C-alpha positions in Angstrom: -99.1 32.6 7.2 -95.5 31.3 7.8 -96.1 30.1 11.3 -99.5 28.6 10.5 -98.9 27.0 7.2 -95.2 26.7 6.2 -93.4 26.4 9.5 -95.1 23.1 10.5 -94.1 21.5 7.2 -90.5 22.8 7.4 -90.1 21.6 11.0 -91.2 18.1 9.9 -88.1 18.1 7.7 -84.5 18.0 8.9 -83.1 21.5 9.5 -80.7 21.4 6.6 -83.3 20.1 4.2 -85.8 22.7 5.5 -83.2 25.4 4.9 -82.7 24.3 1.3 -86.4 24.0 0.6 -87.2 27.4 2.1 -84.7 29.2 -0.2 -85.8 27.2 -3.2 -89.4 28.2 -2.6 -88.4 31.8 -2.2 -86.4 31.8 -5.4 -89.3 30.1 -7.3 -91.8 32.7 -6.0 -89.5 35.6 -6.9 -89.1 34.2 -10.5 -92.9 34.3 -10.9 -93.9 37.9 -11.9 -97.0 38.2 -9.8 -95.7 36.4 -6.7 -92.4 38.2 -7.0 -94.1 41.6 -7.1 -96.2 40.8 -4.1 -93.3 39.6 -2.0 -91.2 42.6 -2.8 -94.1 45.0 -2.1 -94.8 43.2 1.2 -91.2 42.9 2.5 -88.7 44.9 0.6 -90.2 48.4 0.9 -88.1 50.6 3.2 -89.4 53.7 4.9 -87.8 57.0 3.9 -85.0 57.9 6.2 -84.3 54.4 7.4 -80.7 54.4 6.0 -77.8 54.7 8.3 -74.3 56.0 7.4 -71.7 54.0 9.4 -68.1 52.9 8.9 -68.1 54.6 5.5 -71.1 52.6 4.2 -74.7 53.5 3.7 -76.8 50.8 5.2 -80.4 50.9 3.7 -81.7 49.9 7.1 -80.4 48.5 10.4 -81.3 44.8 10.0 -78.8 42.3 8.5 -78.8 38.6 7.8 -76.1 36.9 9.8 -73.4 34.7 8.4 -74.1 31.0 8.1 -77.4 31.3 6.2 -75.7 31.8 2.8 -72.3 30.3 3.0 -71.6 30.2 -0.8 -73.4 33.3 -2.1 -76.2 31.3 -3.6 -79.1 32.9 -1.9 -78.4 36.6 -1.2 -80.0 37.8 -4.4 -83.3 36.2 -3.2 -82.9 37.3 0.4 -82.6 40.9 -0.7 -86.3 40.7 -1.4 -87.1 40.2 2.3 -85.9 43.7 3.1 -82.5 43.2 4.6 -80.3 46.3 4.8 -77.2 44.1 4.7 -76.3 40.5 4.1 -73.3 38.6 5.3 -72.0 35.7 3.2 -69.9 32.8 4.6 -68.0 31.7 6.5 -65.8 31.0 3.5 -62.4 29.3 3.5 -59.6 29.2 0.9 -60.3 25.6 -0.2 -63.6 23.8 -0.4 -64.4 21.6 2.6 -67.4 19.4 3.4 -67.8 20.4 7.1 -68.7 18.0 9.8 -70.7 14.8 9.2 -74.5 15.1 9.2 -76.6 15.5 11.2 -75.0 18.7 12.3 -77.9 21.1 12.7 -80.6 20.7 15.4 -83.7 22.5 16.6 -84.6 23.1 20.2 -88.2 24.3 19.7 -89.0 24.6 23.4 -86.2 27.2 23.6 -86.6 28.7 20.0 -82.9 27.8 19.5 -80.6 25.9 17.2 -77.5 23.9 17.8 -75.0 23.7 14.9 -71.7 22.1 14.3 -71.6 22.7 10.6 -67.8 23.1 10.5 -67.3 25.8 7.9 -68.8 23.7 5.1 -68.4 25.7 1.9 -67.4 25.5 -1.8 -64.3 27.6 -1.3 -63.4 31.2 -2.0 -62.7 30.7 -5.7 -66.3 29.5 -6.3 -67.7 32.3 -4.2 -65.7 35.0 -6.0 -66.7 33.7 -9.3 -70.4 33.7 -8.3 -70.2 37.2 -6.9 -68.6 38.5 -10.0 -71.8 37.6 -11.9 -74.3 38.7 -9.2 -77.0 41.3 -9.5 -76.6 43.8 -6.8 -79.1 46.3 -5.4 -78.3 48.8 -2.7 -78.0 46.1 -0.1 -74.6 46.0 1.7 -72.7 42.8 1.3 -70.3 41.4 3.8 -67.8 38.6 3.4 -67.2 36.4 6.5 -63.8 34.7 6.2 -62.2 31.8 8.0 -59.4 29.2 7.8 -59.5 25.6 6.6 -59.9 23.0 9.2 -56.5 21.4 8.3 -54.6 24.7 8.4 -52.5 25.0 11.5 -53.2 28.1 13.6 -49.6 29.3 13.0 -50.5 29.5 9.3 -54.0 30.8 9.7 -53.1 34.4 8.7 -52.3 33.1 5.2 -55.8 31.6 4.8 -57.5 34.9 6.0 -55.4 37.0 3.7 -56.1 34.8 0.7 -59.9 35.0 1.3 -59.6 38.7 1.9 -57.8 39.4 -1.4 -60.1 37.2 -3.5 -63.3 38.8 -2.2 -62.1 42.4 -1.9 -63.5 43.4 -5.3 -67.0 42.0 -4.5 -67.9 42.8 -0.9 -68.5 46.0 1.0 -67.0 44.8 4.4 -65.2 41.9 5.9 -65.8 39.8 9.0 -62.9 37.9 10.6 -64.4 34.7 12.1 -62.2 33.3 14.9 -65.1 32.5 17.2 -66.9 29.5 15.7 -66.8 26.6 18.2 -66.9 24.0 15.4 -63.4 24.2 13.9 -60.8 22.7 16.3 -58.6 25.2 18.1 -60.1 28.1 16.1 -61.1 30.1 19.2 -57.4 30.0 20.4 -57.0 32.7 17.7 -59.0 35.1 20.0 -56.1 35.2 22.4 -54.4 38.6 22.3 -51.1 37.8 20.7 -52.3 35.7 17.7 -55.3 37.9 17.2 -53.1 41.0 17.1 -50.9 39.4 14.5 -53.9 38.3 12.4 -55.8 41.6 12.5 -52.6 43.6 12.0 -51.7 41.6 8.8 -55.2 42.0 7.4 -55.3 45.7 8.1 -51.9 46.3 6.6 -52.9 44.6 3.4 -56.2 46.5 3.4 -54.5 49.8 3.6 -52.3 48.9 0.6 -55.4 48.5 -1.6 -57.0 51.3 -3.6 -60.3 51.0 -1.8 -59.9 49.7 1.7 -62.8 47.8 3.2 -64.1 48.0 6.8 -62.9 44.9 8.7 -64.9 43.7 11.6 -64.1 41.0 14.2 -66.8 38.5 15.2 -66.4 37.4 18.8 -67.7 34.6 21.0 -70.2 35.2 23.8 -68.1 33.0 26.1 -65.2 35.4 26.6 -64.2 36.7 30.0 -64.2 40.4 30.8 -60.4 40.4 30.6 -60.5 38.9 27.1 -63.1 41.5 26.1 -60.8 44.2 27.4 -58.0 42.9 25.2 -60.3 42.9 22.2 -61.3 46.5 22.7 -57.7 47.4 23.0 -56.9 45.5 19.8 -59.6 47.3 17.8 -57.9 50.6 18.7 -54.4 49.3 18.1 -55.1 47.7 14.7 -57.7 50.3 13.7 -60.2 47.8 12.4 -63.7 49.1 11.9 -65.5 47.3 14.8 -67.0 44.2 16.2 -69.8 41.7 15.8 -71.1 40.5 19.1 -71.8 37.6 19.3 -71.3 34.2 17.7 -72.9 31.1 19.1 -72.2 29.8 22.6 -71.0 26.5 24.0 -73.0 27.2 27.2 -76.1 25.0 27.8 -77.3 26.4 31.0 -80.9 27.6 31.5 -82.5 25.6 28.6 -86.1 24.4 28.7 -85.3 21.3 26.7 -84.4 18.2 28.9 -80.7 18.1 29.7 -80.5 14.5 28.4 -82.0 15.5 25.1 -79.6 18.4 24.7 -76.6 16.2 25.7 -77.6 13.6 23.2 -77.3 16.2 20.4 -73.6 16.5 21.1 -71.2 19.4 20.5 -72.0 22.6 18.7 -72.8 26.3 19.0 -76.1 27.3 20.5 -78.0 30.2 18.9 -81.4 31.8 19.3 -83.4 33.1 22.2 -81.2 31.5 25.0 -78.3 33.6 23.7 -80.2 36.9 23.9 -79.3 38.0 27.4 -75.6 37.1 27.2 -75.1 38.7 23.8 -76.7 41.9 25.1 -74.5 41.9 28.2 -71.4 41.6 26.0 -72.6 44.5 23.8 -73.2 46.6 26.8 -69.7 45.8 28.2 -68.1 46.6 24.9 -69.9 49.9 24.6 -68.9 50.9 28.1 -65.2 50.0 27.5 -65.0 51.1 23.9 -66.7 54.4 24.1 -69.2 56.0 21.8 -67.2 55.6 18.6 -66.8 51.8 18.7 -68.9 50.3 15.9 -70.9 47.2 17.0 -73.3 44.9 15.2 -75.5 43.1 17.7 -76.5 39.5 17.1 -77.8 36.7 19.3 -81.5 36.1 20.1 -82.8 38.9 17.9 -86.2 37.5 17.3 -88.6 40.4 17.7 -88.6 44.2 17.6 -88.2 44.3 21.4 -85.1 42.1 21.2 -83.6 44.3 18.5 -84.3 47.5 20.5 -82.7 45.9 23.5 -79.5 45.4 21.5 -79.5 49.0 20.3 -80.2 50.3 23.8 -77.2 48.2 25.0 -74.9 49.9 22.4 -75.3 48.1 19.1 -75.4 50.3 16.0 -77.0 47.6 13.8 -78.5 44.1 14.4 -78.4 40.8 12.6 -80.8 37.9 12.6 -80.7 34.2 11.7 -82.3 31.8 14.2 -85.1 34.2 14.8 -85.9 34.1 11.1 -86.3 30.3 11.3 -88.8 30.5 14.2 -90.6 33.8 13.3 -90.6 33.8 9.5 -89.8 36.5 6.9 -92.0 39.2 8.3 -89.5 39.5 11.2 -87.1 41.6 9.0 -89.5 44.3 8.1 -91.0 44.3 11.6 -87.6 45.0 13.1 -86.5 47.5 10.5 -89.7 49.5 10.9 -89.4 49.4 14.7 -85.8 50.6 14.7 -86.6 53.3 12.2 -89.2 54.7 14.6 -86.8 54.5 17.6 -83.7 56.5 18.3 -80.6 54.7 17.0 -77.2 54.3 18.6 -75.4 56.4 16.0 -77.8 59.4 16.2 
């Protein structure tokens, strides 16, 4: 139904407008008793035994919603009804910021991909913390993806991350440190070993001082070299953070079906979706080989089918996340993947 009826209408709209309309329709349907019951029975039911115990958390199933879909914690209560085992909110920054000028989100239908240069547009961590304090939670695991404001110099970035960490600590189950978005100037420089060690070390020291420490994950770019990946694996061990999310969007434009001139005209931004699948899987495989069996990895990038999800698990991911695949395949994707992974051996078993 999604691909036949709703998708053509949504793709006629701008991507940002389509995003807003999609969630508004879902929220409206869930507020209607009959439609809400039908949607929950269709999508939210989880097979017995699908839960996975990892990094001290009980994930109801292995499929999560990646960061970027719900930057301000406005939609996760509705998205729970689609059957996600975990939902990641953000990226959030200490102060509100508008992000980059529109248009800043683009479709590449021939590649089943998106290009975005959103620029950490969000209402700020205070608004998010207030919203989460009033939220209705089910058993879904909630992650907080944190970043720095655009005008915060890199030498002061740790202060931004610590502020977001402390404000969200009572309301989320795990944290993700985002230093890998290509859309905030110089942010990826924080992936270098020295500044990254300082940032992760500061967060982990503060985490260990709190009564209930939260797992901290690092989200990395797919464009890192093997040497940089080696450094990151070493840092996970040195700082004792909980693991990695591989990967964020890519700045690479090679191998696309869309005409090169069309892609170039869209401008800068991170590419997500099917073209990222192979590289993200290769990064996961490398991390697993270097990090060993105990390294916790969430795989993301081109997860648009049960086969793509199984590929990530086979490469070494413990769990997977989706976003762009949801745009192209529709809400049934979540349950299809969750059911497929439940019937297949998992990385943690």
